[in-house]
N, C-alpha and C positions, 0 to 999 in steps of 0.2 A: 726498787726495794725487794721486791719478790726474787728478782733474777740473780741479786747479790747473794739471798739466803740459798737458792738453788746451788750457784756457784759453791758456796762456802759449804753446802751439805756433800757436794761431789767430790770437792777435794779432802774433805774429812774422810769420806769412803776409801778414796784411793790411798790415803795414807795409812789407814786401817788395814786394806787388803796388802800394801806394800809390807807393813810390819809383820803381819801374819805369815806373808810368803817367807820373810827373811827369818821368823822364828822357826818355821817348818824346815827350811834349809840348814838352819844351825842345828835342829832337833837330829836332821838325817846325818850331818856330819859327825855329831856326837857319837853315833853309833859304833864309828871305826876309831880304833886307836892310830896314834900318830904314824907308827910303823906301817899298819895296813894300808892309812891313807897314802903314804909316800910309795907303797909298792902300788897301789891302784893308779896313782897317777904317773908313774915311771912307766906302767905298761900301757897307758893310754897314749902317753908322749912318745915313747920311743918304740913302739912296735909297728910294723908295716900292717898295711890292710890285711894282708892275708893271714898273719898271725891275729889280729884282732877278731877276723871272721870266725876264728876257732871257738871264740866264747860266745856267752848268750846274748849275742845281738843280732839283728836282722840287718840285711843288705841295706836297706833304705836309711835307717838309722846310723849305720856304719858310714854310709856315704855323707850323711849330714854332719857326722862327727869329725871327719877328715876335712870337709869344707870349712868348718869353723875353726879348726887349727890352722889352716892354711891362710885364713884371713886375719885371725886374732893371735895365733901364736900358740904356744903349748899352754895347758891348762896348770893353774897354780892352786887351784883348790876345787873341791867336788861341787862347790856351787857353781864354778865354771862351766862344768859338765852339764848341769841342769838347764843352762843357756841354750843347749844343742836342741833344735827342734825335733819332738818326737821323744826325747829322753826326761821324762818326769821320774818323779821320785821312785815309784815302784818299778818301773823298767830300770832304772840306773840302779837300783839295789839288787836287782837280779844279775846285771853285768858285774857288778862289783863282787858279788859272791862267788860268781862263775871264776873271775880272776883270782880271788883269793884261795879258792879251792882248786885252782888250776884245772877246772872241768872243761877240757877240750872235746870236741867232738871227733872221735876216732876215725880212722879211714873206712871201717865199714859201715860206720853210721853214714860218712859222707856219700859213700856208694849207693847205700839205700835211699838217701836223698835225691841223688840223680836219677835213680830207677824210678822212684816216687814221681818224680816232676815229669819223665818222659811218660809214666804211665796214665797221666792226668787226663780223665775223660775218656779213656778207653773203653770201660766198662760201667754200666748203670744197671743197678747201685754197684757201688764198690765193694769188693772183697779185701778184708785185712790180712795181714801176713798169717796169722795163726789160721784163718780159714783156707787160704791157698796151701799151707804147709801141710795140713791134715787132708787135703782134697786128694781122692783116689781116682776119681773117673768124671769125665764130662761127657755130655751128648750136644752136638751142635744139631740146630734144627733149621731147616730152609723151608719156606712156604711160598709157593707161587702158584700161578693160575692151573697149572698142570698137574701139581700134585705137593706132596709134603715129603721132605727126604731127612733121615738121620744118620748121624755118624757117632759112635762112641769111642772115646779112647781113654784108657787106663794109663796113670802115670807110671805102674810098673812095666818097665820094659817099653815105655810109649807104645803100646799095643793097641791096635784097631780091632775091636773084639764085636763090632756090630755096624753094618753099614747097609742100609736098605731104604724103602720107599713106599708111599701110598699114592696111587695117580686118581684124579679126578675126572678122567675122562667118561666114566660110566654115570656120573652124577647127572640128572636132569637139570634143565637150565633154570627152573624154579625150584628152590630149596626151602622148605619151612624150617622154622627154628629147632621144631622137634626132631627134623630130620639131621640139621647140623649138630644138634647135641649128640645124636646117636653115633655119627661120623667121628666127633670129637673122642667119644668113649671108646670107640673102636681103634681109633689112631693112639690113643694113650695106652691101652692094654698092648699095642704093637710097639711102642718105644719102650726101648730097654730101660730099666732103673739107673739113676746115676746120682751123685751129689749134686750136680748143678746142671742146667740145661741153657744152652747159649743161643739166642737169636740174634740177627741183625736188625738195629734199630733203624726205622723208617724204612723197612724194605719196600720194593715195590711188589705190590700184589694185584695190581689191577688187571682185569681180564685181558687175554691175548684174543685179538679179532680173528686171527687166522685159525683158531680152534672153533670147531662147530659146538661142542659141549664143554663148556667150562663153568665152574662156579662162579657168580657174579661177585663184584668187587665187595658190596656188603656183605655177602655170606661169608667171603674169606676173613674179612674183619670179625665178623662174629665167630667164625670157627677159631681164629688166632686168639681172641678173647677167652672162649672157653677152654682151649688147650692150656692156657697159662693158669687159669683156676685149677684146673684138672691135675695139672702136673705138680702144683704146689700143695695139692690136699690128697693126692692119692697115694698115700702110705700110710703105715700104722704110726699112730700117735700113742705117747704115754699119757692116757687120762689120769688127771689128779684134780682134787679140788683147787690147789694153789696153782694151776698152770694157766697163763695167759694165752690169747689167741695167737700171739707170736711163737709161743713155746709149742703151742699144738700144730701149728701151720707154718713152721720157718719158710721165707722165701728161698726158692731153689731156682727161679727164673730170673737171667740176666740178659741184658743187651750189649752187644758190641757195637762199637760205633760203626757208623753207616759207611758200606765202602772199604773198610779196614782190610778185609781179607784180599780183596781185588788191588789194593794199593801194595799190600806187602808181597803180593806174589806177580807183581806188574801185568795184572789183568785189566788195566786202565789205559786207554788212549784219551787223552783229554778227560772228557767226564763219561765216555762211553766204555762199557765193559766189553771185552774181547774174549774169545774161546779160551776155555781154561782145560781143554782136553789134554794138550802136550804137557802142562804141568801137572795134571793128575796122573798120566801115564809115567813121568819122571819120578813121581812120589811112590807109586805102588810097585815100579820095577824093581825097588831095591837097590839099585845101582848108585854108588857113592856121587854124588853131584853137589859140588862145593856151591854152585849158583843158587841152590834152594835154600831160602831162608828159614830152614826148620830142621829138628832132629830127625833122624831116620827112625822109621815106623817098622814096628813088627807087625805083620798081617796075616791072617788066616789066607792060604790059596785058595779057599772056597769064595771067599769075599770077593778076591779078585778075578776070579773066574765068572762069578755072578755079575761083576762090573762090565766085562767084556761082552757078556751076552746081552746086555740091555741096550735098546734103540738109542740113537743119538741124544734125542731130546731127553732121555731120562738118565743118561751119562751125564749131562750138564747138571739135572737135578741132584744126583748123587754128589758130584763134585764140589758144588757149593756147600752142601753140608761139611764135607770133609776138610776143605779150606776154612770153614768157619770155626771148626773145633780146633783144628791145628794152630790157626792165629790165637785163640784164646789161650791155649796151653803154652804157646811160645812166650806171649806178651805178658800174661797174667800169672801163670804158674812157674814157667821155667826160668822167666825173666832173661830170655836169650839176648844178650848185648848188641847183637848182628841184627836180630829182627827190630829191636826198639831203635837202633840208628837208622834203619830203612824208614820207618814211620815218621821220623823226626824230619826227614827232607822235605 
């Protein structure tokens, strides 16, 4: 007797749910006139996948819609379309409205979608289009056991306006936190101001055992953390009562995906980095080189002369910072299609 009552109750619930669903579907169909429903169904039944993809529907739901038609034939009512997996009333309503208003994604938007997909996970945190459009300068920062280097690029004329380094060879083996902070302050004052500062994520900063005097790994981490904090706060703020911490100290430090510069400029053999000296010489020479995946730079001859005077190890230090900021500019600011194509391989 108990089980009969349970079964009867379950059947009643199912009938009630089915009735509610039918009423909801009818209410949805009543939103559209007969002419509008005919237009929607004609578009869904007669259009090819490429045409349908231009309306407000994701690729996954579009695939489900095509599979449903292939199995059951053309849609005869909007309720039929609601049977497609993933097409609930709210989703279908947006699709119908886009069909009725002929709201297609134009070619420029499609191009932006391709670019955004290519740029996925390139930069953390991400920069939106408005921020990149207003960006006037960027500094690439490279930190390793021998020192820190920076290169500043301006979007106007793609000009390299600052390119230098600070070495750690004179530091004692044991560095106290207060000394690390003093070093960080000195470096920040040396680094030129810019809209954003770019580092490479998960970069190797472990000590070089061949060097007699280098900063220990933990101190390098401390130094990097202090630099990030100082770079984000070392500028004038418009103090007012309504300002939030984000307004006072907006983030200006970003991380480019690990090994992206090396991949872009062909400086990887397997998982090992190779010398970038020839690449840097090609970039700073000013000669037209179609094999380089970057725009031609405008460089002060003094900066080039200073590079040639450096010891080999510091040339590499400078080169890493330059490739870092160039990579950021080409992929995230200029949206260079050739560069984006290379990193997708």
